[in-house]
C-alpha positions as CSV (number, residue, x, y, z in Angstrom):
1,M,29.4,52.8,-25.6
2,N,27.1,49.8,-24.4
3,K,27.8,49.9,-20.8
4,W,28.7,46.1,-20.5
5,I,31.8,47.3,-22.9
6,I,32.4,49.7,-20.8
7,G,32.9,47.7,-17.8
8,L,34.7,45.0,-19.5
9,L,37.2,47.5,-20.6
10,S,37.1,49.0,-16.9
11,G,37.8,45.5,-15.6
12,L,40.9,44.3,-18.2
13,M,42.7,48.2,-17.0
14,L,42.3,47.0,-13.6
15,L,43.3,43.9,-13.7
16,P,47.5,44.9,-14.2
17,L,47.0,47.0,-11.8
18,A,46.6,44.2,-9.1
19,T,48.8,42.2,-10.5
20,L,51.5,44.6,-10.4
21,A,50.1,45.2,-6.8
22,A,50.8,41.0,-6.0
23,D,54.0,41.8,-7.8
24,K,55.4,44.6,-6.1
25,F,54.9,43.0,-3.1
26,D,56.5,39.4,-3.8
27,K,59.1,41.2,-5.4
28,Q,60.1,43.3,-2.6
29,A,59.5,39.6,-0.3
30,V,62.2,38.4,-1.7
31,K,64.2,41.3,-1.4
32,L,63.8,41.5,2.2
33,V,64.7,37.8,2.7
34,K,68.1,38.3,1.8
35,K,68.4,41.7,3.4
36,Y,67.3,40.3,7.1
37,P,68.6,37.1,8.4
38,I,65.5,34.4,9.0
39,V,65.7,32.6,12.0
40,D,63.3,29.3,12.6
41,T,63.6,27.9,15.6
42,H,62.3,24.6,15.2
43,I,63.3,22.7,11.8
44,D,63.1,18.7,12.6
45,V,65.7,17.3,10.2
46,P,67.8,15.1,13.2
47,Y,64.8,13.1,13.8
48,R,63.8,13.0,9.9
49,I,67.1,11.9,9.2
50,H,67.6,9.4,12.2
51,A,64.6,7.6,10.8
52,V,65.0,8.0,7.0
53,W,68.8,9.0,6.2
54,E,68.8,12.0,3.3
55,D,71.6,13.8,2.5
56,V,70.1,17.5,3.3
57,T,73.4,19.2,1.9
58,Q,72.1,18.7,-1.3
59,A,68.4,18.9,-2.8
60,T,66.3,15.8,-1.3
61,A,63.1,14.2,-2.8
62,K,61.5,14.1,0.8
63,G,61.2,16.4,3.7
64,E,60.8,20.0,4.2
65,F,64.1,20.8,4.4
66,D,67.8,20.8,2.3
67,Y,70.4,23.1,1.4
68,P,69.0,24.5,-1.7
69,R,65.7,25.3,-0.5
70,A,67.0,27.2,2.5
71,V,68.8,29.3,0.4
72,A,65.7,29.8,-2.2
73,G,63.7,30.6,1.1
74,G,66.5,33.3,2.7
75,L,66.9,31.0,5.9
76,N,70.0,31.7,8.1
77,V,69.3,30.3,10.9
78,P,67.5,27.0,11.1
79,F,67.6,25.6,14.8
80,M,67.6,21.8,14.6
81,S,65.6,20.3,16.9
82,I,67.3,17.5,18.8
83,Y,63.8,15.2,19.1
84,T,63.1,13.0,22.4
85,P,59.8,11.0,21.9
86,A,58.4,11.1,25.8
87,S,59.0,7.6,25.8
88,S,62.4,7.4,25.6
89,E,62.0,8.9,29.2
90,T,60.7,5.5,30.6
91,D,62.9,3.3,28.1
92,G,66.2,5.2,29.4
93,S,67.5,5.8,25.7
94,A,66.6,9.5,25.7
95,Y,70.2,10.6,26.4
96,R,71.8,8.7,23.7
97,L,69.3,9.2,21.1
98,A,69.7,12.9,21.7
99,N,73.5,12.8,21.7
100,N,73.3,10.5,18.2
101,L,71.5,13.4,17.1
102,I,73.8,16.1,17.7
103,D,76.3,13.6,16.1
104,Q,73.7,13.9,12.7
105,V,74.1,17.3,12.8
106,E,78.0,17.8,13.1
107,A,78.1,15.6,10.1
108,I,76.0,17.8,7.9
109,V,78.0,20.5,8.6
110,Q,81.2,17.7,8.0
111,R,79.6,16.9,4.9
112,A,79.5,20.1,3.7
113,P,81.6,22.8,5.5
114,D,81.6,25.6,3.0
115,K,77.2,25.3,3.7
116,F,76.8,25.0,6.9
117,A,78.5,26.3,10.3
118,I,76.8,25.2,13.9
119,A,76.5,28.4,15.8
120,T,76.6,28.2,19.8
121,S,76.1,31.8,20.3
122,T,74.8,35.4,18.8
123,G,78.3,36.5,18.1
124,Q,78.8,32.9,15.5
125,V,75.4,33.7,13.9
126,K,76.3,37.1,12.3
127,A,79.9,35.6,11.4
128,Q,78.7,32.9,9.7
129,I,76.1,34.9,7.7
130,R,78.7,37.2,7.0
131,D,80.7,34.1,5.5
132,G,77.7,32.8,3.1
133,K,76.9,30.0,5.4
134,I,73.5,28.7,7.0
135,A,74.0,28.7,10.9
136,L,72.4,25.4,12.5
137,A,71.6,26.0,15.9
138,L,70.8,23.7,18.4
139,G,67.4,22.9,20.5
140,M,66.6,20.2,22.4
141,E,62.7,18.9,22.4
142,N,61.9,17.6,25.6
143,G,64.3,17.3,28.5
144,A,64.2,14.2,29.1
145,P,67.7,13.6,28.1
146,I,68.5,15.5,31.5
147,Q,67.7,12.5,33.5
148,G,67.8,14.3,36.7
149,D,71.2,15.2,36.8
150,L,72.2,19.1,35.5
151,D,75.6,18.0,34.5
152,K,74.2,16.4,31.7
153,L,72.2,19.3,31.4
154,R,75.3,21.0,31.3
155,H,77.3,18.4,29.0
156,F,74.1,19.4,26.3
157,Y,75.4,22.6,26.8
158,Q,78.9,22.3,25.9
159,R,77.8,19.9,23.0
160,G,75.7,23.3,21.7
161,V,72.4,22.9,22.9
162,R,70.9,26.6,23.1
163,Y,67.3,25.8,23.7
164,I,65.1,23.3,25.8
165,T,61.6,22.9,25.7
166,L,61.5,21.5,29.3
167,A,58.4,18.6,28.5
168,H,57.0,16.9,25.2
169,S,54.0,14.9,25.2
170,L,53.7,14.3,28.1
171,S,54.7,15.3,32.2
172,N,58.2,14.2,32.8
173,H,60.7,14.7,35.8
174,I,60.8,18.2,34.5
175,S,57.6,19.6,33.5
176,D,53.7,18.8,33.2
177,S,52.9,18.9,29.6
178,S,50.2,20.3,28.1
179,Y,48.6,17.1,25.9
180,D,49.0,15.2,29.1
181,K,45.9,15.0,31.3
182,V,48.0,13.4,34.0
183,K,50.0,16.4,35.7
184,L,52.4,15.2,37.6
185,W,53.5,18.4,39.9
186,Q,51.1,21.3,39.2
187,G,53.5,22.9,37.1
188,L,57.2,22.7,37.5
189,S,58.9,19.2,39.5
190,P,61.5,21.0,42.0
191,F,64.1,19.8,40.1
192,G,62.3,21.5,37.3
193,V,62.8,24.9,39.0
194,E,66.7,24.4,39.2
195,V,67.0,23.2,35.5
196,V,65.5,26.9,35.0
197,D,68.2,28.6,37.2
198,T,70.7,26.5,35.7
199,M,70.3,27.3,32.5
200,N,69.9,30.6,33.1
201,D,73.4,31.0,34.7
202,L,74.5,28.6,31.3
203,G,72.9,30.8,29.3
204,M,70.9,28.5,27.3
205,M,67.1,30.0,26.3
206,V,64.4,28.3,27.9
207,D,61.5,26.9,26.1
208,I,57.8,27.1,27.7
209,S,56.1,25.2,24.1
210,H,54.8,22.1,24.9
211,L,54.2,22.7,28.8
212,S,50.9,23.0,30.9
213,D,49.7,26.6,31.2
214,Q,50.7,26.2,35.1
215,A,54.3,25.1,34.2
216,A,54.6,27.9,31.5
217,Y,53.5,30.5,33.8
218,E,55.8,29.1,36.8
219,V,58.7,29.2,34.6
220,L,57.8,33.0,33.2
221,E,57.8,34.4,37.3
222,L,60.9,32.0,37.6
223,S,63.5,32.8,34.7
224,R,65.7,35.7,35.1
225,A,66.4,36.0,31.6
226,P,64.0,36.1,28.0
227,V,61.8,33.0,27.9
228,I,60.7,31.7,24.6
229,A,58.0,29.5,22.9
230,S,60.4,28.0,20.4
231,H,57.1,26.3,18.3
232,S,53.2,27.7,19.2
233,S,50.8,30.2,17.8
234,A,47.9,31.6,19.3
235,R,44.9,29.9,21.0
236,Y,42.5,32.7,20.3
237,F,42.2,31.0,16.6
238,V,41.6,27.6,17.8
239,G,39.8,26.8,21.0
240,E,41.0,25.2,24.2
241,F,44.3,24.0,22.9
242,E,46.9,23.7,25.4
243,R,49.6,23.8,23.0
244,D,48.8,26.9,21.8
245,M,49.7,30.5,24.0
246,E,46.0,32.0,25.6
247,D,46.3,35.5,25.2
248,K,47.5,36.4,28.4
249,M,50.7,33.7,28.9
250,I,51.9,35.9,25.3
251,E,51.2,39.3,27.3
252,A,53.2,37.6,30.3
253,L,56.2,36.2,28.0
254,A,56.1,39.6,26.8
255,A,56.3,41.2,29.8
256,N,59.3,38.8,30.7
257,G,60.6,40.1,27.5
258,G,60.8,36.5,25.3
259,V,59.1,35.9,22.0
260,I,56.7,33.5,20.8
261,M,57.5,31.8,17.8
262,I,54.8,31.1,15.4
263,N,54.0,27.2,14.5
264,F,53.0,26.3,11.1
265,G,50.9,23.2,11.3
266,S,47.8,23.8,10.4
267,S,46.2,22.1,13.2
268,F,47.7,25.3,15.8
269,I,46.3,28.0,12.9
270,T,42.7,27.0,12.1
271,R,39.7,25.6,14.5
272,A,38.8,23.7,11.4
273,A,42.1,21.5,11.1
274,N,42.2,21.8,14.8
275,E,39.0,19.9,14.8
276,Y,39.8,17.6,12.5
277,R,43.3,15.9,14.4
278,K,40.6,15.6,17.0
279,H,38.9,12.6,15.5
280,Y,42.0,11.7,13.4
281,K,44.4,11.1,16.4
282,P,42.6,8.5,18.3
283,A,41.9,7.2,14.6
284,S,45.3,6.9,13.9
285,T,46.7,5.7,17.2
286,A,44.2,2.8,17.8
287,Y,45.4,1.9,14.2
288,A,49.1,2.2,15.2
289,K,48.5,-0.3,18.9
290,Q,46.3,-2.7,17.2
291,R,49.1,-3.5,14.2
292,G,52.0,-2.7,16.7
293,L,53.6,0.5,14.2
294,K,55.2,3.3,15.7
295,R,55.9,7.0,14.1
296,G,57.1,7.2,10.8
297,D,56.1,3.6,9.9
298,P,54.5,3.0,6.4
299,G,52.0,1.5,7.4
300,L,51.0,4.2,9.5
301,L,51.3,6.6,6.7
302,Q,49.4,4.6,4.3
303,F,46.4,4.7,7.1
304,E,46.8,8.7,6.6
305,K,46.8,8.8,3.0
306,D,43.6,6.6,3.1
307,Y,42.2,8.7,5.6
308,R,42.5,11.7,4.3
309,S,41.0,10.4,0.7
310,K,37.9,10.0,2.8
311,H,38.0,12.9,5.2
312,P,39.8,16.0,2.9
313,Y,42.8,17.7,5.2
314,P,41.1,21.1,6.0
315,Y,44.7,23.6,5.4
316,A,45.3,26.4,6.3
317,T,46.1,29.2,4.6
318,V,49.2,31.8,4.7
319,S,46.8,34.6,5.1
320,E,45.8,32.8,8.4
321,V,49.1,32.1,9.5
322,A,49.5,35.9,9.2
323,D,46.6,36.2,11.4
324,H,48.7,34.9,13.9
325,F,51.2,37.6,13.8
326,D,48.7,40.3,13.1
327,H,47.6,39.1,16.7
328,V,50.4,39.0,18.6
329,V,51.7,42.0,17.3
330,K,47.8,43.7,18.2
331,L,48.6,42.2,21.9
332,V,52.0,43.2,22.4
333,G,54.0,45.0,19.4
334,V,56.1,43.1,17.1
335,K,59.0,42.8,19.0
336,H,57.8,39.6,20.8
337,V,57.0,37.5,17.8
338,G,59.3,35.0,14.9
339,I,58.9,32.1,13.2
340,G,59.0,28.4,14.9
341,S,57.5,26.7,11.2
342,D,57.6,23.3,12.6
343,F,58.9,21.9,9.6
344,D,59.7,18.0,8.8
345,G,57.6,17.9,12.8
346,V,54.1,18.1,12.0
347,G,53.7,15.5,9.0
348,D,51.3,16.8,5.9
349,S,49.7,19.7,7.5
350,L,51.2,22.4,6.5
351,P,49.3,25.7,4.9
352,V,48.9,26.2,1.2
353,G,52.2,28.3,0.5
354,L,53.9,27.6,3.5
355,K,55.1,24.1,2.3
356,D,59.1,24.0,3.0
357,V,61.3,26.5,4.0
358,S,61.9,28.0,0.2
359,Q,58.5,29.8,1.1
360,Y,59.2,32.3,3.3
361,P,58.9,34.9,1.5
362,N,55.1,33.9,0.5
363,L,54.9,35.3,4.5
364,V,56.7,37.9,3.7
365,A,54.6,39.1,1.3
366,E,51.5,38.6,3.3
367,L,52.9,40.2,6.1
368,L,53.8,43.5,3.8
369,R,50.5,43.9,2.0
370,R,48.7,43.7,5.8
371,G,51.4,47.1,5.8
372,Y,54.1,45.7,7.9
373,S,56.8,47.8,7.3
374,D,60.6,46.6,6.0
375,A,61.8,47.1,9.6
376,D,58.9,44.9,10.9
377,V,59.7,42.3,8.9
378,G,63.1,42.2,9.8
379,L,62.3,42.0,13.4
380,V,59.8,39.0,13.1
381,L,62.5,36.9,10.2
382,G,65.4,36.8,13.2
383,G,65.6,40.3,14.8
384,N,63.3,39.6,17.7
385,L,64.9,35.8,18.5
386,L,68.5,37.1,18.7
387,R,67.8,40.1,20.3
388,V,66.6,37.5,23.3
389,W,69.6,34.8,23.0
390,A,71.6,38.2,23.1
391,A,70.0,38.7,26.2
392,V,70.0,35.6,27.7
393,E,73.6,35.6,26.7
394,A,74.1,39.1,28.6
395,V,72.4,37.3,31.9
396,A,74.7,34.0,32.2
397,E,77.8,36.6,31.6
């Protein structure tokens, strides 16, 4: 028989096997997201619907989170980000805004109590999952709403907040920020030290995402309870990007018993996307300043669209996201990594195949292809974060 024909027939016989292998991992992924709780520690729904309201208890035209897509993706415990901009510390609006955003989350539950519940403990999470509900936990992004008052910190604990990212894009009264060239405190402020200690007493997870390296290491040294990085990735892949965590810090976090939750934003994942951000950000900032535009303004969104039409964005892939999970696992083991997607918080920068909360199975399938066991997948999806949360509760008790 002609060699060309033999080769063609061989290829045709191999193709169905490859397809079957792909189907195997995809089908197993769908089973696992139903079997194990998925905890995603950073989803920016509250600020999204504060800016442009949509009813996320139903399918929505915009955004990356709504009830039908969450069910499709197997999401059980999305931490709703109570985000306040760095400017809110300066203008004094942070406390009011944070309370308004918590009100918005409560309103979601009130509109659909058969679909959602607010979870303030690991015990509630388990009970709500058994009841078939999505457990909405609260994480505060930026400690500005505390306003230098530990009673306000206790107030937010009473309102259900279970982690606080101590700073955001600028250094504040609690901690220095990774994004800010001005390091006010060379780590934590004296009040920030009190905040960490009080959070340990209350049973609130301390979040070192967004912190300067010095501040993050100081938290890891001070905290009596395990610490989280709610939405960071591995700096190993992107160069000198302080928002991501260097290997030494990941090792210190693991030694503390904590967990790094991988951010899906492409600029956190690949050097190419991170470099793109360095060029786009100054252009966007200048455009916004010149025209008095704020984040989310239609004019600024149009500018981004026009910019990207001229300079196509280098989106990360699911495989490149999985590389970050692999890197952490090789460094410190599978018990110290989880998901902190930053859905609804990183704009149009999400990887191909991880565009919204319906697509967690794509990540799971990729981990399975790389040899992760079912039990390993369960730890990554939510087991690790729930373990840390329970340990923080135990310290408080």
